[in-house]
MARTI-246498 format. One record per residue: z negated, y, x of N, C-alpha, C, O in turn. Coordinates in steps of 0.001 Angstrom, whole numbers, plus 524288, in hexadecimal, padded with zeros to 5 digits. Layout:
<rs>
ZYXZYXZYXZYX;...
</rs>
This chain:
<rs>
25B155BC8EB1E42258B15BE6EB196B25C775BDA3B14E8261115BEF8B1552;25A8E5BB7EB10A525DC75BAA2B0C1925E465BFB1B08F725B255C34BB0994;262475BFE7B0594262E35C454B021225E8D5C47BAFE0C25B7E5C0CDAFD90;25E4F5C8BBAFB30259FC5C982AF79425A7A5C65EAF28C256825C4EFAF03E;25F3D5C545AF0CA25FDB5C2ADAEBC725F615BCC8AEC56260D25BA9CAF060;25D555BA20AE84025D115B461AE8742626C5B1E3AE942262E05ADDDAEBDA;266785B448AE70726BBB5B21FAE7A026D665B22EAED5926F665AE4BAEF5A;26C925B699AEFF426DF25B701AF57B26AA55B34FAF8C226C965B0E2AFC6D;265AB5B2E4AF76D262275AF58AFA35264165A9B8AF9C4264475A6E6AFDA8;265835A81AAF50C2678F5A2C6AF44B26C745A1ECAF79A26CF859DEDAFA3A;270015A5AAAF774274D55A522AFA76273AF5A484B0044276115A144B02E4;2700E5A7A0B024526EA25A751B07CA26C365A20AB091F26D7859FB5B0D22;268BC5A02DB05BC2661C59B31B06B0269EE596A0B066F26997592FDB0990;26D8B596CEB02B82716259295B02402751959286B06F32769E58E5AB08CC;2768659717B08D6279CC5976BB0D83276DC5953CB123A2790F59263B156A;271E65969CB129A26EB8594B6B16EE26E1158EC8B169E26E3958C18B1A9A;26D5758CC4B11E526CB658715B1149271A658439B12F12715F58019B1566;2762358664B119C27B17583FCB132627B9C583C7B191327D4D57FD7B1B41;27A2758805B1BA527A855883EB215B276B158477B23E627803581D0B27B0;271EC5843DB21C926DF9580C5B240F26F6957B0EB233626E91577CAB26A2;27196579DBB1E9F2730D5746DB1D6F2773C57263B2121277A556DAFB2208;27A58575F9B234327E735746BB26E927C7A57406B2C8527F6157269B3000;277955757BB2D682756C5757DB32A8273D657018B348E2733F56C71B317C;2732956FABB39A92720156A9AB3C1226CA956871B3A9826C06563B1B3A36;268CD56BD8B39C22638A569F3B38CB26238568ECB332425DCF56777B31E6;26606569AAB2FAC264B85695EB2A182636F563CFB28542602D5630FB24E0;265F655FF2B2AAB2650255A85B291525F4855900B29E425D025564DB26A0;25CF855AB6B2E342577C55967B2F34253DF55C46B2B6F24FC655A3BB29F8;2556256102B29DA25255563E9B25F9252795610EB20BC24E725606CB1E2F;2571A55F59B1F272579355C6EB1A442547855758B1A7F25200555D2B16A9;25497554BFB1EF3251AC54FD9B1F8A24BD9550CAB1EEA2491B54D92B1CA0;249EA55532B20F3244645567CB2058242F155768B1AAA23EC4555CCB18EA;24664559FEB17CB2455A55AFAB124424558555E0B0F27241F75550BB0BD5;2491B55283B103B2496454D7CB0D7B244A554A1AB0EC4242AA54756B0B5D;242D254A48B139623E195476BB150A2396D5495EB11DE2362154649B1035;2392E54E85B110B234FD550B9B0DDA2354654EF3B08342314354DF5B05BE;23A0054E8CB062523AA554CA3B00C9238EC546F3B00582363154583AFCA8;23A7F543C0B0411238EC53E3EB03F8232FF53DA9B0460230B253A45B01DB;2308E540F3B078722ADC540C3B08112284454230B02E02247D53FB0B0144;22A4A5462AB004E2282D547B0AFB37228B654340AF747224FA54208AF481;22D44540D7AF70022E3253CB6AF32922AC2537F0AF4292295B53523AF083;2296953705AF914226285327FAFA69220595339DAF9D821D2E53000AF9E8;21EEA53894AF94A21962539F9AF91C2181353D11AF429216D753AB9AF025;2185154244AF45E216D354562AEFD321A1C5441FAEAFE2183854477AE695;21F0F542A7AEBDD2228A541B5AE7702236053BFEAE61F2273D53AA5AE398;21FD053899AE7CB220CC532FCAE708220A153148AE14B2229D52D1CADFF7;21E4A53477ADDE421E2553315AD84F222E25351AAD55222378533F5AD0B0;2263C53811AD7E122ADE53A3AAD54722EAA535DDAD3DC22FB053255AD6F5;230B953637ACF152348353253ACD4F239DC534A6ACC3B23DB2531C2ACBFC;23A3D539CDACB9323F5A53C32ACA9723FB954163ACD7723C2254495ACD51;2442354229AD01424510546E3AD32424A435494EAD18424E44546A6AD152;24A2754E4EAD06024EF955140ACF8A2508C553AEAD4B924D9A556BBAD6FE;2551E55258AD6902571A5547BADB6925B8155852ADA2A25C37559CDAD5A5;25E6A559E8ADE16262B855D8FADD5D2677455B79AE03E266F755891AE40A;26C0F55D01ADE62270E155BA1AE117271E055FE7AE51F272B056467AE3A2;271D655EA4AEA35271E8562C6AEE34276FF565E6AEE4927B46563B5AEE18;2766E56B02AEE9227ADB56E92AEF112799A5728FAF3592750E5734EAF4B9;27D8C5750EAF56727CF357969AF916278F357846AFD672756D57B63AFE6A;27998573C6AFFE32767E57252B047B270C057138B034526D7457186B06C1;26F8656FF0AFE5E26A3C56E11AFD1D26977568ACAFF8E26D37565BBB0033;264B75676CB00E12639C5624FB031E2647B55E10AFF03262F255EA5AFA7E;266F2559D4B00A12684955588AFD1F263DC55185AFD152630E54EB8B00E9;2610755144AF8C725CAA54D9BAF83A25E2A548B1AF52925AD75455BAF431;2630B54839AF3A6264A1543CAAF066263C453E7FAF3022618D53B07AF086;2656B53DB1AF7F02648A5388AAFA4F25EC153716AFA9725D4C5329DAF99A;25B7E53AE1AFBEF255DC539E9AFC4C2539E53851AF70625089534A5AF6A7;2553353B1EAF2F6252FB53A0FAEDCC255485352AAEB4F252A35328CAE842;25A1D533E6AEC8D25C4652EF4AEAA72595952A5BAED102585452679AEA69;2580252AC3AF203254E7526A5AF48824F8E52643AF20324D9C521F7AF10F;24D2A52ABCAF0EB2480A52AD3AEE442486452821AE8FB244FF52500AE7A3;24C6C5294BAE5FE24CFE52712AE0C624DBB52124AE0F324B9151E4DADDBA;250CE51F50AE4BA25228519C2AE4E224D9951659AE68A24DB85119AAE5C6;2498E518B9AE8CF24513515A0AEA97241A1513BCAE62223EEB50FCEAE6B3;241B051675AE1B623E6A51510ADD3E241BC5157BAD846243F25199EAD738;2421C51142AD535245A05114BAD0AE2447E51590ACCA72481851760ACA07;23F9751732ACC1D23E3951B02AC81323F93520A6AC98B23F2552424AC643;2412D52194ACE542424B526E4AD003247A6528B2ACE1024B57525A2ACDB3;247F452DC0ACCD124CDE52FE8ACAD324DF953536ACD5324A6753815ACEC8;252EE53667ACDC5254B053B7EACFA02579853E47ACB3F259C253BCCAC7BE;2579D5436EACB7D25A5454685AC78425CF854B31ACA1625B4654D14ACE2C;2612254D02AC7A0263D1551C2AC946263B3555B5AC4D32637055434AC043;263E355ABEAC61B263CA55EB9AC2052691855F91ABF6E26D3355F2DAC1E6;268D9560BAABA6526D635626BAB76726C45567F2AB58626844568E3AB309;26FC756BA2AB6AF26EFD5711DAB546271065722EAAFCF275B8571E3AAED3;26D755736AAAC4626EFB574ACAA6EF2714C57A2EAA6AF2704F57D5FAAA24;2745C57B4FAA2A12769758097AA21027279584DEAA1AC2738A58960AA2F9;26DB75837DA9FE02699658774A9F642667C58824AA4732624C58A82AA479;2689958609AA8BD266435869EAADF0260EF583FAAAE7125D83585D8AB142;2604957FA5AABB225BF257C0AAAC8F25E3357708AAEDD262DB575F8AAE51;25AEC57400AB16B25C9556F0BAB3AA25A4A56A7BAB0AB255D156AA5AAEEA;25D6756670AB01E25B8556160AAE4325C8255D74AB29F2601855E22AB5C0;259565595BAB2D4259D555583AB6FD25B4B55036AB4B1258E054E4EAB100;25F5254DEAAB70226146548DEAB53D2612854500AB9B9262245465AABE3B;25FF254036AB86325FA353C1DABC59264C053BC0ABF5C2690053C2AABD25;2643C53AF6AC476268D053A8CAC7DF26850535CBACB5B26423534A5ACD74;26CBA53304ACBEF26D0C52EBAACF9F271DA52F7AAD301275AE531E7AD168;2719452D5EAD7A8275E652DEAADB5B27AF452BDEAD8F827B0B527A1AD6B3;27F1E52EDAAD97C2842952D3CAD7602855652F55AD1FB289B452EAEAD013;2818D531DCACF702827C53410ACA41286C853832ACA742873853B23ACE3B;289ED5385DAC65528DDA53C78AC5D328B2254177AC4062885A54170AC019;28BEC545B7AC6DC2898354AB9AC59328DB554E95AC3E32925754DC9AC4E7;28C12552B6AC15728FB3556B7ABF7F28E5755BEAAC222289C255CDAAC33E;2922155F49AC328290E95644DAC5A428E6756816AC1C6290265688EABD52;28A5D56ABCAC37B287E556EB7AC04228B36573A6AC04228F48573E0AC2CF;2896E5779EABD5E28C3557C99ABD4D28C6957F09AC2B828FDB58232AC3D7;288B057D8FAC6202888757F94ACB6E28AF457BCCACF5D28AB657CB0AD416;28D4D5778EACD6028FDF573D4AD0C928C5A56FC5AD34028E0256CF5AD6C8;2878256F6DAD171283D156B9BAD394284315667EAD078283DC566A5ACBAC;284E0561FFAD3032850A55D11AD01F27FEE55C22ACD2C27BB055CC8ACF55;2806555A9CAC83A27BCD559ABAC50427CD755535AC12E2815B553F2AC01A;278B5552D4ABF1F2797154E7FABB7227B7C55070AB63827ACD554FBAB4CA;27DF854CF2AB37327FCC54E3AAAE3127BA454CB8AAA34279DF5483FAAA34;27A0755052AA6CD2762C54F02AA2C42783454AF0A9EE5275295488EA9C08;27D4E54A2CA9ED327FA554677A9B2827FAB540E7A9D3D2814653D4FA9A7A;27DEE54023AA20927DAB53AE9AA44E278B553833AA2562747553917AA466;27946534F5A9E6A274B753275A9BF02720752E80A9F8226DA052CE1A9E75;274A652CF4AA3B1272415293FAA75F26E6552BE9AAB0126B7552949AADC4;26E5F5311EAAB0926AE153409AAE762679F537D0AAB242694953C34AAA1C;263095361CAA97E25FDC5394CAA5EA25D9853E27AA87E25D1353E78AAD43;25C48541E1AA5352597554684AA708253DC544F0AA84D251AB54188AA5B6;2518B54759AAC3A24C1A54627AAD812494354B0DAAF5C24BAE54ED0AB121;2442654AEBAAEEB240CB54F00AB10B23E9054CE5AB62023B625494AAB607;2402654F0FABA8E23E9D54CC7ABF98238E654DC1AC0F22367055165ABEFE;236E054A65AC456231A454B33AC68C231BD54F4DACAD522DE055202ACBC5;2363D54FB7ACD6D236C75533AAD1E723C445557EAD1EF24011552BDAD0E2;23CAA55A83AD323241B655D1AAD3A12422F55F49AD92823EAC561FAADB0A;2468355E1FADBB6247AD56047AE0DA24B9C564B1AE02C24FD8563DEADE0C;24A3A56962AE1F824D7556DFCAE10824EE75707FAE64124B6F57206AE937;253EE570F1AE76B255825735FAEC56254AC5793FAEC3E2556C57BC5AE838;2532257B63AF0A12520A580FAAF1172564D583AEAF43D2580E581ABAF83C;257F15883DAF26925B2458BB6AF59A2578D58EADAF954258E458FA2AFDD9;252FB5901AAF75724ECA59271AFA65249AC59122AF7BC249A458F28AF35A;245515923AAFA5A2403D59135AF7EF23C25594E0AFA3A23CC659701AFE7E;237F659587AF745233A1598CEAF92022E7E5964DAF78322E6C592A2AF467;22A4859842AF9982251B5963BAF8472216759AC5AF7422222759F17AF93A;21D70599B6AF42D2195559D8CAF3292143D59A9CAF27721442595ECAF163;20FF059D47AF31020ACF59AE0AF265207FA59DABAEDF52073C5A26BAEE1E;2066A59AB1AEA072039859CC7AE5851FE82599BEAE4F61FE92594F9AE459;1FA2059C7AAE52C1F4F559A03AE4B91F44D59593AE8A21F21159180AE764;1F63F59665AED4D1F59E59288AF16B1F96858E03AF13C1F93B58A95AF49A;1FCE958DEDAED48200BC589A5AECD32063658BA6AEE09207C258FDAAEC49;2091F5888FAF11320E6F58A0AAF27521228588FFAEDED211C058500AEB48;215B858C90AED12219DE58BEEAE93821F1458C9AAEC0021FA158FD3AEF87;222E75897CAEA542280E589BBAECBB22C1658B19AE89622BC65895DAE41C;22FE958E46AEA35233C259067AE6912393758F72AE8A623A1F58FA6AED5E;23CCA58E6BAE52D2422F58D28AE69C245E759191AE541245D75939AAE0E6;2491C59302AE8FE24DAC5963AAE7F82524659282AE766253A558FB1AEB0C;254A959288AE2C02590F58F11AE1BF25E2C59202AE19425EDE595F2AE441;261C25900BADE63266F959254ADE2A26763596C4ADA3A26B745994FAD9E0;26339597BAAD7422632A59C44AD3D72643D59B2FACE222644559ECFACAF9;265205963AACCB52664D59509AC7422618259487AC3CD261E25950AABF09;25CFA59384AC62E2582B592FAAC3292577F58DC4AC06F253E158D22ABD54;25AE958A00AC18725AB3584EDABED32557B58237ABFB2252FD58078ABBF9;253D3581DAAC49724F1057EF6AC5BD24A3C581A8AC37D246B357F06AC192;24A0A586C7AC3B02457A5898EAC19A244DE58896ABBC22408F58785AB9EA;24920588F4AB8DD248DE587EBAB33A2474E58243AB2202442F5812DAAEA2;2498857EB9AB528248955792AAB448243025779FAB5A524082574BBAB2BA;2410957987ABA1323BC657804ABBC62379A579E8AB7FA233BD57730AB714;2385457E7EAB5C22348058089AB210233CE57CC3AAD8422F6F57BE9AABB5;2382357A7CAABA8237D8576CAAA7542360257170AA91D232C956F02AA680;237FE56F91AAD7F2369456A55AAF56230C8569EAAB08B22E6D565CDAAFBA;22E7D56E11AB272228E256DEAAB3AE2259356D79AAEC62212456B9FAAEFF;227AA56F24AAA62224FD56E51AA565225825689FAA3B4221CE5664AAA1B4;22A285666AAA48722B24560FEAA2F82288055D15AA69B226F5558DBAA4EA;227FA55E79AAB94225A355AFAAAF702221C55E25AB30D223DF5600BAB71A;21D1A55EBAAB1982197C561E6AB4C7218D155FE0ABA5721724562CBABDC7;21A1A55AEBABB4521990558A9AC08221E8E55911AC3C021EDF556D6AC7FF;2225F55BD9AC1D02275255C7DAC4992266D55EB0ACA102235A56250ACACC;2292655C72ACDE02291055E67AD33A22E4856110AD4412326755E9EAD3DF;22E13565FBAD58A232C6568FCAD6C0232BF56A48ADC8F22F9256D69ADE5D;23648567E2ADF72236685687BAE52023B4556B76AE6CE23FA7569CBAE5BE;23A7F56FD7AE96B23EDA57297AEBC42406556FF7AF0D623D1756DDBAF39F;2457057018AF2072478456DBEAF6D324A57571FCAF9E424E215743FAF7FB;248885730FAFE9624AE757737B01AA249DA57681B07722480C57264B092B;24B0057A8EB0A6124A4757A7AB10052469C57EE1B11A724611582C9B0EE7;2442457E37B16182406F5821DB17FA242EB58789B185B2408258B70B16E9;247B6587BFB1A4B24A3558CD0B1B3924B5C58FC7B162624C7359475B1651;24B2558D24B11A824C4558FADB0CAB2479D592BDB0A822481A59550B067A;243295927FB0D1923E9259534B0B0A23F6E59B1CB0B152414159D55B0EF0;23E1359D98B06B923ED25A335B06072398C5A5EEB05A8235D15A3B9B0393;239385AAB0B07A92346C5ADB5B07062351A5B196B0286239585B214B004F;230EA5B44CB013A230F05B7B2AFCA2234D55BC2FAFD19236A15BE3CAF923;236235BDB7B01D7239E35C1F1B027F23F765C034B0151242E75C36BB0056;240505BAFBB016F245835B8E9B005D246355B763AFAA124A465B863AF845;242245B4F0AF8722428C5B306AF30D23D1F5B1BFAF0FA239DD5AF94AF3C7;23C305B314AEC1F2373F5B1C1AE9832386C5AF30AE45423BEC5B0E3AE180;235835AB13AE30C236435A856ADE12235415AC03AD982231F55AF80AD9C9;2382B5AB24AD5502379A5AE46AD093234275AB6EACCAA232DD5A6DBACD66;232AD5AE26AC88722F105ABDEAC4AD2316A5A714AC1FA22E875A3A0AC048;236995A6D3AC18F2390F5A25FABEE4239D859DB2AC28A23B4A59978AC0C2;238EA59E68AC791239B059A23ACB4A2355859614ACAC4230B759760ACAA4;236F159135ACA762333158CE2ACA2E231AF58B2DACFB82351C58A6EAD302;22CA458A8EAD0C722B0F588EDAD60E22C5D58335AD71C22CC25800AAD383;22D04581FAADC0F22D9657C90ADDBD2282E57A35ADE792248257CF6ADFE6;227AB57523ADD81222AB57288ADE7B221EE57171AE44821D8B57142AE63E;22647570B9AE6F62261C56FB8AEC9022B7A570D2AEED622F575713EAEC02;22BA657148AF3F72308957285AF69F2312C56EEDAFB4B22D9056E39AFE64;235CF56CA8AFBC4236F15691AB001423AD556B9DB03D123F1356D3AB0239;2396056BF0B08C223CE656DBBB0CD923CC1569C9B114B23A04565D8B10F8;23FB256AD8B157223FB256749B19EE23A6E56714B1CAC2397656383B1FC1;2370056ADCB1B9A231C556AE7B1DFE22DD8567B0B1AE52297F566BCB1CB8;22F5C56606B163C22BD2562E6B131422B5D564F1B0D8422E7556832B0BCC;2277B562FCB0AC3226AF5644AB05442228456882B04D221E26567D9B06B8;223DE56CD6B024F2203F57118B017121E4F570BFAFBD02216E570B8AF827;219305707DAFB24216D556FD7AF5EA2133F5746AAF4CE210DE574A9AF0A2;
</rs>
């Protein structure tokens, strides 16, 4: 059982993720998740031309090789990484393998806004890693919610991006074991819902 506070819950989940990532069966779990991503990109997401990914930290699954292969297959495809502004909003800048990145205030590698060779872009799809996640059903439709690191960056950013790009696809990336019930955590009014959630079991829409 996790502690009552979101902070304690995050700490417990991150500790559990570290332990699971070191386990023998984790590679096959990651392979299942990556297979699900490739299936999405070849089917429901085949019209996507730009994807914002994340630089993996604290045992998050590394999707960079998969997405670099996706990008190289079609010249018009682009990848982007987030840049954390001081006002706790994110901007996305084009990223290519080998680019020099700068550490954020939290130590996460991110693109430099001053690099004129890598323009800012509004992605078609954003992949967001989950510390935990939950689901709810409203009017017969499933909704998925992300528990993140607590900074609120993605929630602030998604609210604005969805105005700029109504067709934006926001996909959470997590594992089955990270699912939380209402007694552990419930989304707040400021939390932005995910459009879909990808785990090793497949894509939840």
